[in-house]
BAFI-3210 file (N, C-alpha, C; in Angstrom, 3 decimals, decimal comma, padded with zeros to 6 digits):
// residues 309
n [1|2|3|4|5|6|7|8|9|10|11|12|13|14|15|16|17|18|19|20|21|22|23|24|25|26|27|28|29|30|31|32|33|34|35|36|37|38|39|40|41|42|43|44|45|46|47|48|49|50|51|52|53|54|55|56|57|58|59|60|61|62|63|64|65|66|67|68|69|70|71|72|73|74|75|76|77|78|79|80|81|82|83|84|85|86|87|88|89|90|91|92|93|94|95|96|97|98|99|100|101|102|103|104|105|106|107|108|109|110|111|112|113|114|115|116|117|118|119|120|121|122|123|124|125|126|127|128|129|130|131|132|133|134|135|136|137|138|139|140|141|142|143|144|145|146|147|148|149|150|151|152|153|154|155|156|157|158|159|160|161|162|163|164|165|166|167|168|169|170|171|172|173|174|175|176|177|178|179|180|181|182|183|184|185|186|187|188|189|190|191|192|193|194|195|196|197|198|199|200|201|202|203|204|205|206|207|208|209|210|211|212|213|214|215|216|217|218|219|220|221|222|223|224|225|226|227|228|229|230|231|232|233|234|235|236|237|238|239|240|241|242|243|244|245|246|247|248|249|250|251|252|253|254|255|256|257|258|259|260|261|262|263|264|265|266|267|268|269|270|271|272|273|274|275|276|277|278|279|280|281|282|283|284|285|286|287|288|289|290|291|292|293|294|295|296|297|298|299|300|301|302|303|304|305|306|307|308|309]
n.u [298,053|298,878|296,721|295,321|294,066|295,400|297,953|300,563|301,749|304,723|306,824|310,140|311,781|314,462|315,266|317,557|318,032|319,839|320,162|318,733|319,096|321,116|323,454|325,368|324,825|322,478|321,917|323,048|321,379|319,361|320,930|322,115|319,913|318,888|321,023|320,880|318,653|315,948|314,201|314,109|313,064|310,434|309,525|309,552|307,224|305,429|304,729|304,803|307,692|309,347|312,362|312,963|315,172|317,106|315,881|316,895|318,600|317,015|316,354|314,899|311,671|310,685|310,697|313,096|313,271|314,455|314,609|317,603|318,834|318,238|319,255|321,018|319,076|318,446|319,199|317,565|314,965|315,103|315,240|312,697|311,029|311,893|311,195|308,405|307,771|308,659|307,002|304,463|304,197|303,389|300,868|297,554|297,421|299,912|302,224|304,213|307,347|309,227|312,579|314,468|317,333|316,671|313,972|312,658|311,940|309,300|307,845|307,903|306,763|304,197|302,278|301,840|300,795|298,470|297,241|296,755|294,916|292,851|291,984|290,780|288,622|288,959|290,040|293,381|294,964|297,476|300,061|302,315|305,320|307,487|309,946|309,656|307,514|307,871|306,864|307,583|307,801|309,690|310,201|309,834|311,691|314,565|316,959|317,252|317,019|315,387|314,286|312,749|310,242|308,284|305,617|304,165|304,252|302,899|300,373|299,406|300,220|301,160|303,988|305,729|305,902|307,912|309,954|309,614|308,291|305,113|302,260|301,017|298,700|296,910|296,917|294,422|294,810|293,389|293,478|295,868|297,953|300,155|302,732|304,690|305,851|308,128|309,826|309,485|309,555|309,024|307,787|306,568|304,845|302,890|301,577|300,763|298,837|296,530|295,702|294,231|295,329|295,913|297,601|299,717|301,629|304,661|304,070|301,307|301,319|302,624|300,650|298,249|298,928|299,830|298,069|295,250|294,670|295,670|294,131|291,687|292,171|292,694|290,208|288,700|289,920|289,224|286,422|286,229|286,964|289,658|292,853|296,031|299,012|302,249|304,728|307,826|310,159|313,443|314,070|311,743|311,935|313,408|316,712|318,383|317,735|317,752|320,167|321,089|320,710|320,750|319,396|318,795|316,573|316,064|314,067|312,235|309,973|309,484|310,716|308,556|306,330|306,697|306,486|303,852|302,374|302,887|301,715|299,035|298,448|298,770|296,643|294,428|294,421|294,668|296,978|298,811|301,156|304,558|307,103|310,556|312,600|315,446|317,389|320,719|323,391|326,069|326,107|325,371|325,390|326,893|324,870|322,525|320,299|319,360|318,543|316,472|314,646|313,931|312,703|310,481|309,164|308,479|306,570|304,660|303,774|302,646|303,923|303,620|303,512|301,489|298,589|295,649|292,077]
n.v [058,248|060,397|062,597|064,343|066,633|067,074|067,748|070,154|073,456|074,313|076,755|077,355|079,478|081,280|082,741|084,233|085,302|086,270|088,081|088,611|087,046|085,365|084,344|083,844|082,100|080,896|081,948|080,315|078,199|077,977|077,245|074,811|073,118|072,957|071,633|069,214|068,063|069,011|070,003|067,866|065,848|066,704|066,849|064,168|063,360|064,075|066,734|070,009|071,816|074,819|076,535|079,566|081,000|083,175|085,704|089,087|091,314|094,307|097,851|099,382|100,863|102,915|105,243|104,373|103,682|102,158|100,670|101,087|098,710|096,743|094,214|094,620|096,397|097,806|096,048|093,847|094,939|095,599|093,064|091,985|093,746|093,172|090,456|090,561|092,142|090,509|088,213|089,186|089,151|086,677|084,502|083,353|080,626|079,567|077,740|078,773|077,867|079,159|079,364|079,702|080,809|082,993|083,074|085,489|085,802|085,019|087,250|088,519|086,684|085,646|087,842|088,621|086,318|086,229|088,494|087,720|085,662|087,155|088,678|086,707|086,227|084,476|083,061|083,077|080,455|079,661|077,415|077,044|075,789|075,235|075,729|077,988|080,805|083,203|085,776|088,313|091,914|094,622|096,069|094,522|092,566|091,356|090,444|091,654|090,392|090,121|087,859|086,698|087,826|087,673|086,583|088,257|090,518|089,746|089,198|091,634|093,100|095,844|098,127|097,887|099,943|101,921|100,113|097,630|097,044|098,627|096,703|094,438|092,789|091,506|088,529|086,855|086,089|083,833|082,168|080,902|078,193|076,891|074,573|072,355|074,032|074,999|076,750|079,684|083,089|085,083|087,589|087,092|084,991|086,086|087,832|086,290|084,561|085,967|086,032|084,033|082,151|078,857|076,690|074,074|072,807|071,188|069,790|069,401|067,771|065,561|064,729|064,406|063,464|064,195|064,196|064,414|067,121|068,669|067,859|068,969|071,709|071,674|070,852|073,124|074,850|073,601|073,836|076,568|076,976|077,603|078,951|077,529|078,167|076,919|077,165|076,238|075,878|074,799|074,185|073,208|070,503|067,727|068,215|066,000|064,675|066,698|068,642|071,064|073,945|077,136|077,661|075,535|073,469|071,143|068,092|068,159|067,733|064,385|062,165|060,706|062,146|064,598|063,860|062,929|065,282|066,627|064,847|064,920|067,581|067,509|065,834|067,514|069,103|071,842|073,344|076,087|077,515|077,697|077,956|077,361|077,532|078,787|076,841|076,002|075,341|075,274|074,097|071,534|067,917|066,053|066,728|065,815|067,112|068,620|066,627|065,496|067,636|067,808|065,329|065,754|067,754|066,210|064,490|066,415|067,112|064,852|062,298|058,913|055,983|054,048|054,535|056,160|056,317]
n.w [060,383|057,721|056,012|053,149|054,169|056,513|055,925|055,844|054,935|055,796|057,186|057,835|059,986|060,908|063,985|065,344|068,027|070,845|072,861|075,145|077,350|079,913|078,768|075,754|072,626|071,770|069,323|067,474|067,136|064,982|062,704|063,528|064,055|061,505|060,209|061,535|060,483|060,527|058,506|056,579|058,160|058,658|056,040|055,403|056,514|054,676|054,546|053,069|053,080|053,591|053,738|054,974|055,663|057,853|060,061|060,099|062,324|063,230|063,638|066,463|066,052|067,601|070,349|072,436|075,828|078,157|081,467|083,442|084,280|082,456|080,252|077,253|075,846|073,416|071,342|071,944|071,716|069,025|067,831|068,513|067,147|064,496|064,201|064,505|062,261|060,139|060,383|059,906|057,220|056,353|055,029|056,006|055,742|056,075|058,124|060,398|061,742|064,093|064,736|067,451|069,277|072,070|074,551|074,395|071,830|071,577|072,194|069,836|067,993|068,942|069,384|066,713|065,523|067,029|066,034|063,359|063,887|065,042|062,853|061,430|062,951|065,052|068,180|069,593|071,082|073,422|074,013|076,414|076,928|079,351|081,938|083,349|084,108|082,802|083,299|084,061|084,196|082,707|084,959|087,190|086,952|088,351|087,345|084,899|082,497|079,561|078,439|080,293|080,213|078,094|078,260|079,941|078,348|075,880|076,822|077,408|079,651|081,824|081,621|079,501|077,731|075,688|075,945|074,618|071,274|070,375|071,244|068,908|069,027|071,719|073,774|075,513|078,958|079,878|077,755|077,701|078,333|080,578|080,830|082,743|084,563|087,067|088,311|089,701|090,299|093,312|092,743|090,297|090,985|092,691|090,959|088,789|089,711|089,655|087,061|085,725|084,065|082,784|084,665|084,547|086,496|087,708|090,085|089,815|087,571|088,662|090,460|088,971|086,493|083,061|080,916|081,526|082,675|080,561|078,399|079,066|078,660|075,898|074,949|075,460|073,628|071,214|071,326|071,061|068,482|067,953|066,912|067,485|069,151|069,726|072,057|072,659|075,071|075,695|078,335|079,388|079,261|081,026|082,210|082,047|079,739|077,902|077,732|076,673|077,421|078,944|081,243|083,048|084,924|087,338|087,204|085,070|082,217|081,110|078,512|077,389|078,374|077,078|074,357|074,408|074,901|072,485|070,642|071,460|070,862|068,081|067,417|067,671|065,413|065,316|065,483|064,470|064,470|065,699|068,187|068,751|071,382|073,228|072,814|073,060|071,256|072,041|074,484|074,129|073,947|071,753|069,943|071,133|072,317|070,158|068,351|069,827|069,970|067,274|066,959|068,596|067,158|064,971|066,146|066,780|064,279|063,187|063,279|064,179|066,220|066,294|064,491|065,598|065,712]
ca.u [298,316|298,624|295,783|295,493|293,603|296,291|299,271|300,778|302,842|305,496|307,924|311,172|312,234|315,454|315,175|318,759|318,134|320,394|320,529|317,837|319,362|322,377|324,627|325,215|324,904|321,198|321,888|323,533|320,374|318,748|321,845|322,334|318,695|318,831|322,028|320,472|317,606|314,567|313,387|313,900|312,187|309,055|309,183|309,298|305,827|304,686|304,443|305,606|308,505|310,187|313,291|312,982|316,370|317,087|315,514|318,031|318,370|316,680|316,424|313,565|311,015|310,023|311,627|313,454|313,676|314,387|315,295|319,054|319,340|317,848|320,376|320,961|317,695|318,251|319,271|316,379|313,810|315,275|314,861|311,243|310,487|312,192|310,404|307,021|307,674|308,811|305,874|303,273|304,168|302,907|299,417|296,907|297,561|301,263|302,497|305,598|308,118|310,302|313,655|315,301|316,966|316,120|312,511|312,072|311,388|307,845|307,267|307,767|305,917|302,828|301,337|301,494|299,866|297,190|296,656|296,211|293,711|291,810|291,457|289,947|287,567|289,242|290,986|294,637|295,307|298,926|300,587|303,625|306,050|308,608|310,140|309,408|306,321|308,298|305,807|308,116|307,878|311,029|310,359|309,851|312,819|315,794|318,111|317,358|316,967|314,052|313,689|311,810|309,112|307,373|304,208|303,571|304,111|301,875|299,046|298,995|300,539|301,770|305,406|306,552|305,988|309,262|310,924|309,379|307,377|303,690|301,741|300,088|297,440|297,116|296,286|293,782|295,476|292,600|293,758|297,253|298,187|301,573|302,988|306,056|306,357|308,740|310,717|308,713|309,984|307,906|307,070|305,725|303,826|301,797|300,842|300,187|297,654|295,355|295,479|293,335|296,024|295,853|298,950|299,933|302,998|305,190|303,330|300,028|301,621|302,887|299,423|297,165|299,400|299,843|297,045|293,924|294,492|295,936|292,971|290,643|292,516|292,505|288,770|288,269|290,404|288,398|285,093|286,327|287,479|290,844|294,173|296,883|300,451|303,045|306,011|308,609|311,459|314,162|314,081|310,542|312,381|314,377|318,062|319,048|317,499|317,938|321,094|321,609|319,987|321,497|318,522|318,316|315,889|315,874|312,701|311,368|309,167|310,165|310,624|307,206|305,406|306,859|305,890|302,402|301,864|302,928|300,726|297,708|298,297|298,576|295,306|293,415|294,449|294,533|298,272|299,067|302,461|305,415|308,422|311,550|313,371|316,470|318,366|322,081|324,246|327,355|325,947|324,810|326,244|326,760|323,580|321,441|319,116|318,861|317,812|315,227|313,731|313,426|311,752|309,245|308,484|307,870|305,342|303,691|303,251|301,980|304,589|302,944|303,861|300,254|297,545|294,385|290,967]
ca.v [058,350|061,726|062,725|065,617|067,762|067,285|068,161|071,579|074,193|074,752|077,667|077,425|080,862|081,452|083,957|084,013|086,304|085,791|089,283|088,851|086,074|085,526|083,869|083,777|080,772|080,520|082,407|079,225|077,135|077,721|076,534|073,448|072,342|072,668|070,615|067,939|067,440|069,404|070,087|066,549|065,076|067,122|066,469|062,727|063,196|064,532|068,165|070,880|072,591|075,840|077,198|080,977|081,663|083,833|087,108|089,955|092,300|095,645|098,951|099,689|101,975|103,736|105,914|103,372|104,213|101,007|100,824|100,953|097,368|095,807|093,761|094,813|096,782|098,189|094,837|093,022|095,599|095,474|091,712|091,826|094,496|092,463|089,222|090,940|092,609|089,371|087,282|089,810|088,932|085,342|084,416|082,601|079,191|079,154|077,291|079,154|077,384|080,108|078,663|080,629|082,106|082,958|083,046|086,786|085,669|084,873|088,597|088,852|085,759|085,402|088,931|088,639|085,205|086,652|089,442|086,924|084,986|088,175|089,031|085,581|086,117|083,315|083,333|082,340|079,792|079,490|076,353|077,541|074,658|075,977|075,607|079,310|081,485|084,349|086,758|089,561|093,123|095,192|096,721|093,512|091,674|091,718|090,073|092,491|089,539|090,250|086,574|086,342|088,747|087,696|086,284|089,503|091,423|089,403|089,222|093,026|093,671|097,171|098,219|097,667|101,156|102,426|099,027|096,783|097,707|098,585|095,347|094,333|092,177|090,783|087,234|086,800|085,111|082,610|081,356|080,446|077,017|076,699|073,192|072,069|075,118|074,557|077,784|080,927|084,104|085,582|088,676|086,479|084,138|086,910|088,456|085,338|083,930|086,792|086,131|083,022|081,221|077,440|076,296|072,651|072,780|069,844|069,089|068,966|066,627|064,425|064,281|064,084|063,112|065,344|064,109|064,861|068,583|069,259|067,576|069,949|072,947|071,470|070,821|074,528|075,387|073,016|074,442|077,964|077,007|078,436|078,647|077,189|078,405|076,121|077,799|075,208|076,220|073,553|073,832|072,418|069,117|067,442|068,391|064,730|064,292|067,882|069,461|072,229|075,170|077,832|077,872|074,216|073,259|069,698|067,604|068,571|066,739|063,203|061,956|060,299|063,252|065,590|063,334|062,863|066,636|066,913|064,014|065,451|068,796|067,101|065,257|068,562|069,731|073,287|074,025|076,947|078,170|077,070|078,492|076,531|078,573|078,590|075,791|076,532|074,247|075,251|073,302|070,232|066,735|065,320|067,100|065,054|067,962|068,970|065,488|065,352|068,686|067,428|064,236|066,335|068,398|065,140|064,088|067,504|067,193|063,671|060,990|058,036|054,566|053,403|055,530|055,957|057,081]
ca.w [058,943|057,212|054,902|052,463|054,980|057,655|055,453|056,080|054,316|056,957|056,894|058,863|060,046|061,963|064,811|066,144|069,089|072,111|073,611|076,277|078,395|080,635|078,030|074,304|072,033|071,149|067,934|066,634|067,086|063,676|061,814|063,988|063,841|060,069|059,906|062,124|059,671|060,832|057,290|055,972|059,048|058,410|054,670|055,392|056,914|053,490|054,571|052,226|054,018|052,963|054,646|054,594|056,152|059,157|060,215|060,432|063,376|062,785|064,599|067,010|065,370|068,603|071,264|073,435|077,145|079,056|082,753|083,300|084,563|081,408|079,433|075,792|075,508|072,018|070,526|072,211|071,094|067,584|067,423|068,600|066,011|063,250|064,157|064,235|060,875|059,229|060,461|059,355|055,776|056,027|054,921|057,082|055,529|056,406|059,492|060,667|062,882|064,371|065,419|068,205|069,839|073,424|074,557|074,048|070,478|071,657|072,170|068,427|067,234|069,414|069,082|065,289|065,307|067,612|065,089|062,259|064,379|065,229|061,531|060,998|063,960|065,888|069,259|069,606|072,335|073,502|074,871|076,848|077,481|079,931|083,380|083,930|083,603|081,992|083,509|084,599|083,394|082,858|086,268|088,255|086,715|089,057|086,526|083,703|081,306|078,987|078,059|081,353|080,183|076,933|078,546|080,444|077,206|074,881|077,444|077,550|080,946|081,783|081,913|078,323|076,920|075,465|076,143|073,457|070,340|070,720|071,093|067,767|069,446|072,975|074,008|076,822|079,828|079,987|076,575|077,821|079,184|080,872|081,237|083,171|085,404|088,325|088,829|089,619|091,265|094,128|092,073|089,271|091,605|093,210|089,870|087,837|090,309|089,362|085,621|085,175|083,181|083,129|085,055|084,790|086,994|087,902|091,137|089,258|086,715|089,551|091,117|088,054|085,167|082,156|079,878|081,933|082,698|079,252|077,553|079,400|077,956|074,464|074,678|075,386|072,357|070,152|071,416|070,638|067,114|068,108|066,387|068,635|069,027|070,653|072,334|073,344|075,652|075,965|079,762|079,694|079,350|082,072|081,669|081,791|078,345|077,057|078,523|075,965|077,746|080,001|082,410|083,431|086,198|087,473|087,388|083,972|081,514|080,611|077,076|077,016|078,633|076,019|073,127|074,571|074,685|071,051|069,961|071,772|070,068|066,687|067,276|067,563|064,097|065,484|065,612|063,312|064,569|066,697|068,545|069,432|072,067|074,266|072,508|072,952|070,778|072,736|075,699|073,767|074,014|070,500|069,336|071,762|072,478|068,827|067,790|070,581|069,525|065,955|067,185|069,134|066,034|064,177|066,837|066,671|062,910|062,680|063,377|065,130|066,253|065,854|064,245|066,310|065,150]
c.u [297,963|297,641|295,937|295,102|294,458|297,678|299,382|301,809|303,593|306,640|308,886|311,791|313,214|315,279|316,338|319,016|318,774|320,872|319,797|318,043|320,746|323,611|324,308|325,301|323,634|321,108|322,355|322,469|319,764|319,643|321,997|321,093|318,483|319,797|321,620|319,226|316,185|313,705|313,101|312,997|310,729|308,608|308,897|307,879|304,873|304,265|305,313|306,363|309,403|311,075|313,469|314,177|316,166|316,611|316,762|317,639|318,097|316,824|315,036|312,980|310,227|311,089|311,919|313,933|313,529|315,051|316,774|319,555|318,995|319,045|320,093|319,588|317,487|318,260|318,017|315,139|313,886|314,885|313,344|310,565|310,685|311,364|308,945|306,846|307,731|307,570|304,583|303,128|303,585|301,383|298,873|297,045|298,950|301,331|303,953|306,152|309,290|311,351|314,539|316,593|316,389|314,628|311,873|311,503|309,870|307,136|307,128|306,757|304,456|301,886|300,934|300,551|298,481|296,470|296,053|294,908|292,554|291,176|290,550|288,780|287,699|290,139|292,292|294,837|296,808|299,259|302,039|304,339|307,373|308,737|309,729|308,136|306,663|307,281|306,309|307,819|309,309|311,274|310,300|311,032|314,052|317,034|318,327|317,324|315,551|313,471|312,759|310,542|308,102|305,918|303,500|303,329|302,942|300,486|298,619|299,273|301,213|303,273|306,310|306,618|307,428|310,343|310,847|308,387|305,938|303,100|300,755|298,729|297,722|296,417|295,678|294,485|294,725|292,821|295,201|297,300|299,687|301,784|304,458|306,659|306,907|309,748|310,037|309,208|308,785|307,106|306,148|304,563|302,631|300,938|300,116|298,959|296,379|294,950|294,432|293,993|295,891|297,277|298,991|301,391|303,408|304,448|301,988|300,234|301,881|301,599|298,381|297,621|299,280|298,642|295,718|293,794|294,740|294,773|291,848|290,914|292,265|291,030|288,194|288,704|289,566|287,011|285,093|286,751|288,742|291,956|295,090|298,346|301,164|304,401|306,815|309,961|312,152|314,111|312,744|310,927|313,351|315,791|318,826|318,837|317,723|318,856|321,415|320,766|320,676|320,690|317,952|317,659|315,595|314,381|311,744|310,613|310,030|310,001|309,200|306,196|305,482|306,240|304,368|301,770|301,814|301,881|299,304|297,438|298,029|297,156|294,223|293,318|294,430|295,856|298,585|300,416|303,212|306,635|309,276|312,549|314,402|317,408|319,728|323,016|325,590|327,308|325,478|325,869|326,002|325,373|322,404|320,169|318,525|318,037|316,483|314,208|313,122|312,428|310,423|308,467|307,822|306,573|304,263|303,032|302,927|302,686|303,951|303,563|302,676|299,211|296,274|293,296|290,642]
c.v [059,760|061,661|064,110|066,800|067,979|067,736|069,683|072,137|074,881|075,645|077,676|078,816|080,992|082,788|083,931|085,091|085,661|086,956|089,409|087,872|086,254|085,107|083,804|082,330|080,354|080,962|081,333|078,153|076,930|076,911|075,074|072,588|072,042|071,531|069,240|067,347|067,817|069,405|068,708|065,673|065,427|066,765|064,970|062,394|063,749|065,989|068,885|071,832|073,541|076,468|078,637|081,735|082,324|085,275|087,891|090,962|093,671|096,657|099,222|100,924|102,838|104,328|104,985|104,040|103,090|101,325|100,464|099,525|096,345|095,505|093,997|095,276|097,121|096,970|093,984|093,625|095,503|094,103|091,516|092,547|093,727|091,195|089,540|091,351|091,447|088,488|087,886|089,541|087,580|085,318|083,441|081,089|078,667|078,680|077,625|078,425|078,348|079,415|079,686|079,988|081,949|083,255|084,421|086,750|085,579|086,219|089,102|087,984|085,796|086,578|088,999|087,492|085,527|087,631|088,717|086,241|085,964|088,558|087,940|085,344|084,831|083,744|082,579|081,767|079,477|078,374|076,705|076,412|075,171|075,618|076,879|079,922|082,660|085,482|088,017|090,720|093,653|095,780|095,733|092,562|092,173|091,441|091,016|091,700|089,538|088,930|086,042|087,173|088,578|087,423|087,532|090,482|091,025|089,245|090,645|093,651|095,030|097,078|098,076|098,871|101,645|101,391|098,039|097,486|097,681|097,228|095,275|093,791|091,344|089,433|087,245|085,766|083,794|081,664|080,842|079,254|076,841|075,289|073,036|073,086|074,567|075,542|079,130|081,888|084,605|086,682|088,139|085,716|084,957|087,470|087,433|084,638|084,695|086,740|085,168|082,101|079,796|076,971|074,799|072,518|071,340|069,102|068,582|067,762|065,385|063,852|063,754|063,437|064,316|065,355|064,729|066,376|069,227|069,022|068,580|071,282|072,799|071,405|072,232|075,157|074,876|073,671|075,881|078,109|077,861|078,025|078,435|077,425|077,604|076,795|076,881|075,762|074,914|073,192|073,296|070,969|068,933|067,548|067,095|064,251|065,458|068,866|070,826|073,483|075,812|077,995|076,546|074,234|071,767|069,345|067,985|067,422|065,587|063,111|061,620|061,411|064,284|065,108|063,269|064,232|066,948|066,101|064,502|066,734|068,456|066,589|066,323|069,124|071,250|074,048|074,788|077,644|077,593|077,951|077,352|077,492|078,001|077,408|076,431|075,398|074,153|074,370|071,883|069,135|065,896|065,499|066,314|065,876|068,334|067,836|065,273|066,403|068,342|066,274|064,763|067,068|067,348|064,660|065,152|067,545|065,833|062,347|060,173|056,642|053,760|054,491|055,156|056,793|058,215]
c.w [058,473|056,046|054,305|053,343|056,225|057,231|055,492|055,105|055,443|056,495|058,083|058,818|061,208|062,667|065,798|067,199|070,321|072,972|074,930|077,422|078,991|079,867|076,551|073,827|071,334|069,693|066,968|066,385|065,703|062,746|062,229|063,770|062,357|059,715|060,424|061,469|059,991|059,581|056,708|056,830|058,805|056,997|054,575|055,838|055,852|053,546|053,534|053,161|053,234|054,027|054,187|055,160|057,498|059,053|060,609|061,501|062,774|063,909|065,142|066,341|066,347|069,515|072,440|074,718|078,172|080,387|082,626|083,489|083,473|080,507|077,945|075,318|074,037|071,107|070,710|071,557|069,573|067,066|067,453|067,433|064,702|063,108|063,842|062,776|059,897|059,221|059,917|057,868|055,391|055,952|055,955|056,927|055,866|057,855|059,783|061,901|063,046|065,229|066,108|068,610|071,225|073,390|074,423|072,636|070,496|071,740|070,739|067,715|067,661|069,142|067,617|064,958|065,896|066,689|063,887|062,684|064,519|063,888|060,977|061,953|064,771|067,044|069,018|071,004|072,299|074,474|075,158|077,592|078,024|081,409|084,097|083,339|082,699|082,056|084,221|083,652|083,522|084,246|087,428|088,104|087,457|088,211|085,353|082,409|080,733|078,500|079,150|081,351|079,063|077,256|079,074|079,299|076,314|075,486|077,810|078,897|080,775|082,019|080,700|077,393|076,882|075,766|074,984|072,529|070,835|070,365|069,923|068,155|070,691|072,953|075,401|077,697|079,957|078,804|076,556|078,770|079,339|081,420|081,623|084,110|086,721|088,878|088,617|090,693|092,068|093,444|090,989|089,905|092,057|092,086|089,007|088,396|089,977|087,889|085,080|084,181|083,703|083,407|085,352|085,224|087,304|089,016|090,603|088,338|087,557|090,136|090,131|086,756|084,242|081,212|080,303|081,962|081,343|078,300|077,819|078,707|076,459|074,087|074,625|074,067|071,184|070,134|070,914|069,182|067,040|067,152|067,584|068,286|070,101|070,823|073,241|073,764|076,014|077,441|080,261|079,964|080,510|081,503|081,450|080,358|077,388|077,787|077,936|076,183|078,942|081,279|082,896|084,807|086,289|087,585|086,293|083,329|081,032|079,102|076,667|077,280|077,517|074,711|073,235|074,357|073,193|070,283|070,223|070,995|068,607|066,465|067,106|066,155|064,148|065,482|064,329|063,365|065,763|066,945|069,083|070,051|073,030|074,015|072,282|072,530|071,490|073,981|075,401|073,837|072,767|069,870|069,902|071,850|071,130|068,240|068,515|070,149|068,169|066,076|067,722|068,048|065,132|064,825|066,708|065,297|062,306|062,781|064,484|065,099|065,746|065,660|064,989|065,647|066,099]
res [m|q|t|d|d|t|l|k|t|i|h|l|i|g|a|p|i|d|s|a|g|p|s|r|g|c|s|l|a|p|a|v|l|r|l|c|g|l|q|s|t|l|e|a|l|s|h|r|v|k|d|d|g|d|i|s|l|g|t|p|d|f|d|l|r|a|p|e|h|i|r|s|p|s|e|s|a|g|w|v|h|s|i|q|t|a|l|k|a|y|d|d|n|a|v|p|i|a|i|g|g|d|h|l|m|a|a|g|t|i|p|v|h|a|l|h|a|h|k|l|h|q|p|l|f|v|v|w|l|d|a|h|t|d|y|h|t|p|y|t|s|e|s|g|n|l|h|g|s|p|v|a|y|f|t|g|d|e|g|f|d|a|v|l|p|p|l|p|c|a|v|s|p|e|q|v|c|m|i|g|i|r|s|v|d|p|a|e|r|a|r|i|k|r|t|g|m|d|l|i|d|i|r|r|i|d|e|e|g|i|a|k|p|f|r|q|f|l|e|r|a|i|a|a|n|a|r|v|h|v|s|l|d|v|d|f|l|d|p|q|i|a|p|a|v|s|t|t|v|q|g|g|a|t|l|r|e|a|h|l|v|m|e|m|l|c|d|t|g|l|v|t|s|v|d|i|a|e|y|n|p|l|l|d|d|h|s|t|t|a|r|l|l|i|e|l|m|a|s|l|f|g|k|r|v|i|d|r|s]
***
């Protein structure tokens, strides 16, 4: 049951970036999720919801010198700059839901949320729901797709000078929990093992379940009085239930596992910002994926079958 102290002022912010991945279409996601009822679903839970429209593409404010194989470097850097600029304008009581857009959007959102947390003398903990670690740098990425690099960027890894804007504020790798990981390149695997990130990959979920290891991470966040950012990539989910993503990987999170993660996050009361990334309406089947994403947002913000103390 929602109470006055659990009700939020939620801001929906479109981030229609689709320059950093292998195919176009994610730029349509903000409009489709709006049409499918994201705002009304959250308002039905008694939250105050404001739709602030879409962020516009800007021009990078630094000397851009990206490696030649990087896809659409100027457009991608411009989007990250624009997202960071837009989010800096929100006060600490707002709960922004950034609707992407490919997952490079997290290079724009998370560093700004980390900066807000730092000003409040709190850490930012990040829950990264994804099939991929997205821990490439522009120089380790063979594909040249920058949507595979935001985690390396926002944790302060080297290699982003003159490729993305200067980092506003880094997130310590120990404050990142990745769930659903099942596709990792060799270059990422060797580097990420040294970071101390909490990895709840699919094998660990198969062996331990999803609740026990995730609860341990959330207990650390609670003990640290952290703010928590949730970054949801559609390919975290199994493609049989969420087909509308260009980077499908079989064997993803089930419907119940995904809802359980959202409910556990809601129970903490610590969630202060959200990304919805990589939803491509052009690949959807009668808006099946869109409706599922909206249902997951409802679970994250308080929808319950039975309320528990």
